[in-house]
C-alpha positions in Angstrom: -70.2 74.7 -32.0 -73.1 74.8 -34.5 -74.5 78.3 -34.6 -78.1 77.1 -34.3 -77.1 75.3 -31.1 -75.5 78.4 -29.7 -78.6 80.5 -30.4 -80.9 77.8 -28.9 -78.7 77.7 -25.7 -78.8 81.5 -25.5 -82.6 81.7 -25.9 -83.0 78.9 -23.3 -80.7 80.8 -20.9 -82.5 84.1 -21.4 -86.0 82.7 -20.9 -85.1 81.0 -17.6 -82.9 83.9 -16.5 -85.6 86.5 -17.1 -88.3 84.5 -15.5 -86.2 83.9 -12.4 -85.1 87.6 -12.3 -88.7 88.7 -12.3 -89.4 86.3 -9.5 -86.5 87.6 -7.5 -87.2 91.3 -8.0 -90.9 91.0 -7.1 -90.1 88.9 -4.1 -87.4 91.3 -2.9 -90.0 94.1 -3.0 -92.4 92.1 -0.8 -90.1 91.0 1.9 -88.7 92.9 4.9 -85.0 92.8 5.7 -83.5 89.6 7.0 -81.4 89.5 10.2 -78.1 90.2 8.4 -79.1 92.6 5.6 -79.2 95.9 7.5 -75.6 95.4 8.8 -74.3 94.4 5.4 -75.8 97.5 3.8 -74.6 99.8 6.6 -71.0 98.5 6.6 -70.9 98.2 2.8 -71.8 101.8 2.4 -69.3 102.7 5.1 -66.6 101.1 3.0 -67.6 103.1 -0.1 -67.5 106.3 1.9 -64.3 105.7 3.9 -62.4 102.9 2.1 -62.2 100.8 5.3 -63.3 97.2 5.7 -62.7 97.2 9.4 -66.3 96.6 10.5 -66.9 93.9 8.0 -63.7 92.1 9.0 -64.7 92.2 12.6 -67.9 90.4 11.7 -66.0 87.8 9.7 -67.8 89.0 6.5 -65.8 89.0 3.4 -66.3 92.2 1.3 -66.7 91.4 -2.4 -70.4 90.5 -2.5 -71.2 93.4 -0.2 -69.3 95.7 -2.4 -71.2 94.7 -5.5 -74.6 94.8 -3.8 -74.1 98.2 -2.2 -72.4 99.8 -5.2 -75.8 100.8 -6.8 -76.9 102.4 -3.5 -73.6 104.4 -3.2 -73.9 105.6 -6.8 -77.5 106.7 -6.2 -76.3 108.6 -3.1 -73.6 110.4 -5.1 -76.1 111.3 -7.8 -78.7 112.6 -5.4 -76.4 114.1 -2.9 -78.3 112.7 0.0 -78.5 109.3 1.8 -80.9 106.8 0.3 -83.7 105.7 2.7 -83.2 102.2 4.0 -86.2 100.5 2.3 -85.0 101.8 -1.1 -81.4 101.0 -0.4 -82.5 97.4 0.5 -84.3 97.0 -2.9 -81.2 98.3 -4.8 -78.8 96.1 -2.8 -81.0 93.0 -3.4 -81.0 93.8 -7.1 -77.2 93.7 -6.9 -77.3 90.0 -6.0 -78.8 89.3 -9.5 -75.3 90.0 -11.0 -74.1 86.8 -9.2 -77.4 85.0 -10.1 -76.7 85.5 -13.8 -73.1 84.3 -13.4 -74.6 81.2 -11.7 -77.0 80.5 -14.6 -74.4 81.2 -17.3 -71.9 78.8 -15.7 -74.5 76.2 -15.0 -75.0 76.2 -18.8 -71.3 76.0 -19.4 -70.7 73.3 -16.8 -73.4 71.0 -18.1 -72.3 71.6 -21.7 -68.6 70.9 -20.7 -69.6 67.6 -19.2 -72.0 66.1 -21.7 -73.1 68.7 -24.3 -75.8 71.3 -24.9 -78.7 69.4 -23.2 -76.6 68.9 -20.1 -76.3 72.7 -19.9 -79.9 73.4 -20.6 -81.2 71.0 -18.0 -78.7 72.4 -15.5 -80.1 75.9 -16.1 -83.7 74.7 -15.7 -82.9 72.9 -12.4 -81.0 75.8 -10.9 -83.5 78.5 -12.0 -86.5 76.6 -10.7 -85.1 75.5 -7.3 -87.1 77.4 -4.6 -84.3 77.6 -2.0 -81.9 79.1 -4.6 -84.5 81.6 -5.8 -85.2 82.6 -2.2 -81.7 83.5 -1.4 -81.1 85.1 -4.8 -83.6 87.7 -3.8 -81.7 88.8 -0.7 -78.6 90.9 0.1 -76.5 87.9 1.3 -73.3 86.1 0.2 -74.7 82.6 -0.1 -75.8 82.7 -3.8 -72.7 84.8 -4.8 -70.3 82.2 -3.3 -72.1 79.4 -5.0 -71.8 81.3 -8.3 -68.1 82.0 -7.8 -67.3 78.3 -6.8 -69.1 77.1 -9.9 -67.2 79.6 -12.1 -63.9 78.4 -10.5 -64.8 74.7 -11.0 -65.7 75.1 -14.7 -62.6 77.1 -15.6 -60.3 74.8 -13.6 -61.9 71.7 -15.3 -61.6 73.3 -18.8 -58.0 74.3 -18.3 -56.4 71.1 -16.9 -54.5 70.4 -20.1 -53.6 74.0 -20.8 -50.4 75.9 -20.0 -49.6 77.4 -16.6 -51.5 80.7 -17.0 -54.7 79.0 -17.9 -54.2 76.0 -15.7 -53.1 77.7 -12.5 -53.0 81.5 -12.6 -56.6 82.0 -13.7 -58.0 79.5 -11.2 -56.0 81.2 -8.5 -57.6 84.6 -9.2 -61.1 83.0 -9.4 -60.5 81.1 -6.1 -59.5 84.4 -4.5 -62.7 86.0 -5.7 -64.7 83.1 -4.2 -62.9 83.6 -0.8 -63.5 87.4 -1.0 -67.2 86.6 -1.3 -67.4 84.2 1.6 -64.8 82.8 3.9 -66.2 79.3 3.7 -64.7 79.2 0.1 -61.3 78.7 1.8 -62.5 75.2 2.5 -65.0 74.6 -0.3 -62.7 75.6 -3.1 -59.9 73.1 -2.4 -62.5 70.3 -2.0 -64.0 71.2 -5.3 -60.7 71.4 -7.1 -59.4 68.1 -5.6 -62.7 66.4 -6.5 -62.4 67.5 -10.1 -58.8 66.3 -10.3 -59.7 62.9 -8.7 -62.6 62.4 -11.1 -60.4 63.3 -14.1 -57.7 60.9 -13.1 -60.2 58.1 -12.3 -61.8 58.7 -15.8 -58.6 58.8 -17.8 -56.2 56.4 -16.0 -56.5 52.6 -16.1 -53.5 51.7 -14.0 -53.6 50.0 -10.6 -53.9 52.1 -7.5 -50.3 51.4 -6.5 -49.0 52.6 -9.8 -51.4 55.5 -10.0 -50.2 57.0 -6.8 -46.8 57.4 -8.3 -48.0 59.0 -11.5 -46.7 62.5 -12.3 -50.3 63.6 -13.1 -51.3 63.2 -9.5 -48.3 65.0 -8.1 -48.9 67.8 -10.6 -52.6 68.0 -9.7 -51.9 68.3 -6.0 -49.2 70.9 -6.6 -51.4 72.9 -8.9 -54.2 73.0 -6.2 -51.7 74.1 -3.5 -50.4 76.9 -5.7 -53.9 78.0 -6.6 -54.9 78.2 -2.9 -51.7 80.2 -2.1 -52.3 82.5 -5.0 -56.0 83.0 -4.0 -54.9 84.1 -0.5 -52.6 86.7 -2.1 -55.5 88.0 -4.2 -57.7 88.1 -1.1 -55.2 90.1 1.0 -54.4 92.5 -1.9 -58.1 93.2 -2.5 -58.9 93.9 1.2 -55.8 96.0 1.7 -55.2 97.6 5.1 -56.0 100.7 7.1 -52.4 100.6 8.4 -53.5 100.9 12.0 -52.8 99.0 15.2 -55.4 96.5 16.4 -57.1 97.5 19.7 -57.8 93.9 20.9 -54.1 93.0 20.2 -52.9 95.9 22.3 -55.4 95.0 25.1 -54.2 91.4 25.1 -50.6 92.4 25.3 -51.3 94.6 28.3 -52.7 91.6 30.2 -49.4 89.6 29.9 -47.3 89.3 33.1 -44.6 91.9 33.5 -41.3 90.9 31.9 -39.5 90.7 28.6 -42.4 88.9 26.9 -44.8 91.6 27.9 -42.5 94.4 26.7 -41.8 92.8 23.4 -45.5 91.9 22.7 -46.7 95.3 23.8 -44.3 97.1 21.6 -45.2 94.8 18.7 -48.9 95.3 19.2 -48.5 99.1 19.0 -46.1 99.1 16.1 -47.4 96.2 13.9 -49.7 98.5 11.9 -51.0 96.0 9.3 -54.6 96.1 10.3 -57.4 95.9 9.1 -56.6 93.0 6.7 -58.3 89.9 5.2 -56.7 87.7 7.9 -59.1 89.2 10.5 -62.2 88.2 8.6 -60.8 84.7 7.9 -59.8 84.2 11.5 -63.2 85.4 12.8 -64.9 82.7 10.6 -62.5 80.0 11.7 -63.1 80.9 15.4 -66.9 80.9 14.7 -66.7 77.4 13.2 -64.5 76.1 16.1 -66.9 77.5 18.7 -69.8 76.0 16.9 -73.5 76.9 17.3 -76.6 75.6 18.9 -78.9 73.8 16.5 -82.6 73.3 16.0 -83.8 70.5 13.7 -86.9 68.2 13.6 -88.4 70.2 16.5 -85.6 69.7 18.9 -83.1 72.1 20.3 -79.4 71.1 20.7 -76.8 73.1 22.7 -74.1 71.9 20.3 -73.9 71.1 16.6 -75.1 67.7 15.5 -73.5 65.7 12.7 -76.8 65.0 10.9 -78.0 68.6 10.6 -77.2 69.3 7.0 -78.0 65.9 5.5 -81.4 66.1 7.1 -82.0 69.8 6.4 -81.2 69.3 2.8 -83.9 66.6 2.5 -86.3 69.1 4.0 -85.4 72.2 2.0 -84.6 70.9 -1.5 -87.3 70.1 -4.1 -88.5 66.6 -4.7 -87.1 66.8 -8.2 -83.5 66.8 -6.8 -84.3 64.2 -4.1 -85.7 61.8 -6.6 -83.3 62.5 -9.4 -80.4 60.6 -8.0 -82.5 57.5 -7.4 -84.0 57.6 -10.9 -80.7 58.0 -12.7 -79.0 55.4 -10.4 -81.6 52.8 -11.5 -81.5 53.8 -15.2 -77.9 54.6 -15.8 -75.7 54.6 -12.7 -72.5 55.3 -14.6 -73.9 58.6 -15.7 -73.5 59.9 -12.2 -69.8 59.7 -12.4 -69.2 63.3 -13.4 -67.2 65.9 -11.6 -70.2 68.1 -10.6 -72.0 65.2 -8.9 -68.7 64.1 -7.3 -68.3 67.6 -5.8 -71.8 67.4 -4.4 -71.0 64.1 -2.7 -67.7 65.5 -1.3 -69.5 68.6 0.1 -72.2 66.4 1.6 -69.6 64.4 3.4 -67.8 67.6 4.5 -71.1 68.9 5.9 -71.0 66.3 8.6 -68.1 68.2 10.2 -69.6 71.7 10.0 -70.4 73.2 13.4 -72.2 76.4 12.3 -75.7 75.2 11.7 -77.8 78.3 11.1 -79.3 77.4 7.8 -79.2 75.2 4.7 -78.0 78.4 2.9 -74.4 77.5 4.0 -74.7 74.5 1.7 -76.1 76.3 -1.4 -72.9 75.3 -3.4 -73.8 71.7 -2.7 -77.3 72.2 -4.1 -75.9 74.0 -7.2 -73.4 71.2 -8.0 -76.1 68.6 -7.4 -78.3 70.4 -10.0 -75.4 70.4 -12.5 -74.4 66.8 -11.8 -77.9 65.5 -12.1 -78.5 67.5 -15.3 -75.3 66.1 -16.9 -76.3 62.6 -15.8 -79.8 62.9 -17.1 -78.5 64.1 -20.5 -76.1 61.2 -20.6 -78.9 58.8 -19.7 -81.1 60.2 -22.4 -78.4 59.8 -25.0 -77.3 56.3 -24.1 -80.5 54.7 -22.8 -83.4 53.2 -24.8 -86.9 52.0 -24.1 -88.4 52.3 -20.6 -85.2 53.7 -19.2 -85.2 56.7 -21.5 -88.9 57.2 -20.8 -88.3 57.2 -17.1 -85.7 59.9 -17.3 -87.9 62.0 -19.6 -90.8 61.7 -17.2 -88.6 62.7 -14.3 -87.2 65.8 -16.1 -90.7 67.0 -17.2 -92.4 66.4 -13.8 -89.4 67.4 -11.8 -88.7 70.8 -13.4 -92.4 71.7 -13.7 -93.1 70.8 -10.1 -90.1 72.8 -8.9 -91.3 75.8 -10.9 -94.8 75.4 -9.6 -93.5 75.2 -6.0 -91.5 78.4 -6.5 -94.6 80.2 -7.8 -96.8 78.9 -4.9 -94.3 79.8 -2.2 -93.6 83.3 -3.5 -92.2 85.5 -2.0 -91.2 83.3 1.0 -89.0 80.8 -0.9 -86.5 80.6 2.0 -89.4 79.1 4.0 -89.9 76.3 1.4 -90.4 72.9 2.8 -91.1 70.0 0.4 -94.2 67.9 0.6 -92.5 64.8 2.1 -91.9 66.9 5.3 -95.4 68.4 5.4 -95.1 71.3 3.1 -94.1 75.0 3.7 -96.9 75.8 6.3 -95.4 73.3 8.7 -91.7 73.9 8.1 -91.2 76.2 11.1 -91.6 73.2 13.4 -88.7 71.4 11.7 -86.1 74.2 11.0 -85.7 77.8 12.0 -83.4 80.8 11.5 -82.6 81.4 7.8 -84.4 78.2 6.9 -87.7 79.8 7.7 -88.1 82.9 9.8 -85.1 85.2 9.3 -86.8 88.4 10.3 -88.3 89.0 6.8 -92.0 88.8 7.8 -92.9 92.3 9.1 -94.6 93.4 5.8 -96.9 90.4 6.0 -97.6 91.2 9.6 -98.6 94.8 8.8 -101.0 93.5 6.1 -102.6 91.2 8.7 -102.9 94.2 11.2 -104.6 96.3 8.5 -107.0 93.5 7.5 -108.0 93.0 11.1 -108.0 96.7 12.0 -105.9 96.2 15.1 -105.0 99.5 16.9 -101.7 98.1 18.3 -99.8 94.9 17.8 -97.0 93.8 20.1 -94.2 91.9 18.4 -91.8 89.4 20.0 -89.4 89.6 17.0 -86.4 87.7 15.7 -84.7 90.1 13.3 -83.3 93.5 12.8 -85.9 95.4 10.7 -86.0 98.9 12.2 -89.7 99.2 11.3 -90.7 96.9 14.1 -91.2 100.0 16.3 -93.2 101.9 13.7 -96.8 102.2 14.9 -99.1 100.3 15.1 -96.3 97.7 15.7 -94.2 97.8 18.9 -91.4 95.5 19.9 -91.9 93.4 23.0 -88.5 91.9 23.8 -89.5 89.0 26.1 -86.1 87.4 25.5 -84.3 90.1 27.5 -83.7 89.4 31.2 -86.2 91.4 33.3 -88.0 91.0 36.5 -91.4 91.2 34.8 -94.2 88.8 35.4 -94.9 87.2 32.0 -98.6 87.0 32.5 -98.8 90.7 33.3 -96.6 91.5 30.3 -99.0 89.9 27.8 -102.4 90.6 29.5 -104.7 92.7 27.4 -102.5 92.6 24.3 -102.5 91.1 20.8 -99.0 89.6 20.4 -97.2 88.3 17.3 -94.4 85.9 18.0 -91.6 85.0 15.5 -91.6 81.3 14.8 -87.8 81.2 15.2 -88.1 82.3 18.8 -90.8 79.7 19.6 -89.1 76.9 17.5 -85.4 77.5 17.5 -82.1 77.4 19.4 -81.9 81.1 20.3 -83.9 81.0 23.5 -82.1 78.1 25.2 -79.4 80.2 26.9 -81.8 82.8 28.3 -84.1 81.8 31.1 -86.7 84.6 30.4 -86.7 83.7 26.7 -87.1 79.9 27.2 -89.9 80.5 29.7 -91.7 82.8 27.3 -91.3 80.3 24.5 -92.6 77.4 26.6 -95.6 79.7 27.6 -96.6 80.4 24.1 -96.1 76.9 22.8 -98.8 75.7 25.3 -101.3 78.2 23.8 -103.3 78.0 20.6 -102.7 81.0 18.3 -105.7 82.8 16.9 -104.1 83.2 13.5 -100.7 83.3 11.7 -98.8 84.9 8.9 -96.0 82.9 7.2 -93.4 83.7 10.0 -95.5 84.9 12.9 -97.9 83.2 15.2 -100.5 85.6 16.7 -102.1 85.4 20.2 -104.9 87.4 21.6 -104.9 88.0 25.4 -107.4 90.9 25.5 -110.3 88.8 26.9 -108.2 86.5 29.1 -108.0 86.7 32.9 -104.8 86.3 34.9 -105.8 82.8 36.2 -106.8 81.6 32.7 -103.4 82.7 31.3 -101.6 81.1 34.2 -103.3 77.8 33.5 
């Protein structure tokens, strides 16, 4: 490549990378811990101290992202000789996510450049770096941005190595696929879909034979075989990385003891005590598979569902993604439809179809890889349209790029630091998003710092909090947890009388109260009252001047 182009690409990447990094670091310092982060940090540090992944595997959490994020905390502990306080540990762990964020930006540049050239890469970097929902999760200690980065890395290297020899064509993607699975178990499904989509797009683009002849082609057989070997190799990498404690599994022993007396009982009981291969990666993968089979209650468009609904992710994506991505497909389809036939956009479509089958519906974060591939696919399509179109068509694409990227950047600035709450204007904007989606889509427990600011501004002596989250500071005065979701023979009106109460929006508008009678009654009670004020993720009610009869009505 021309040296000037390389320098221009590097400057472009650094500018967007530094701006997004500053956004993430400042947002991370302003947010409380989300529901999952305290557990990730605790068990991540436990691994660094003991070498065991047992607790992470029991949760179904793969260890690579947690290892990277908690490594700075562990090194700081070794240097100081004492434990790092949780608030400081949280900031360092969140900074660890930026390692994956930079991989994501670098490979967005490489992906767009591999498809169509430098401007494809530059536009991809801009779309990724300015997308609010991606920024919001890049500021947290979670595995959602890391797995998107690893899948994009895998896709680019697989695509670039299709005509190379076996080590470059198969061995390297197998290692990269293993890293993706080690970040998040969902990559066990996402990775094969991505690889097969790339291979299908490549064959469709290069072959001109009929379908019947094409199915017999050696290239298809080799492609499928390569993908199968890559997946097998990735599992080997995954199991080797996780290793084992070489202990028996308690639940296996307990299950064997419940079997009826006889030879089967004797054999299985002996096996459960002597098969000392645990803890291993299989436990984490099995936990995630079981979780997906069981499914999850869902909340979307203001309605609670006891079971997963097929339309959850397609609708949630239209709510949580920026208008630039939502309109980009339509603009390019009108201007230059053929430009959309690139492997990144094909992967986004494949993942969208796959999302119809997903039964764990606790946030659009589970589909961040789809958003990333959509950014890259639209960027490559836009660059192709600019190069091959003329007149009003080229002008239309230019206007979309300028307004789309600038509007996304402005939205990210305006929603700071609560980008995981971002709701686009078509659905009423961020302030109204809690009525449409909950959990990690809006209130994930991160809002206690804002609530403390509200308490200080209003000089409240004590604030009761019905809280969705795991921030240990919820019981640090003047805040006090009020667990109305726990079964108790307590009159609700008496429990709230004379108090100022802040209620998490996920508990009022979410699927987490439907299986608990006290919680569902409390949620219905608060929904029928008008709050006196709110923060981003809390609605605040004042019962100090109310009487029992007034509250009952």
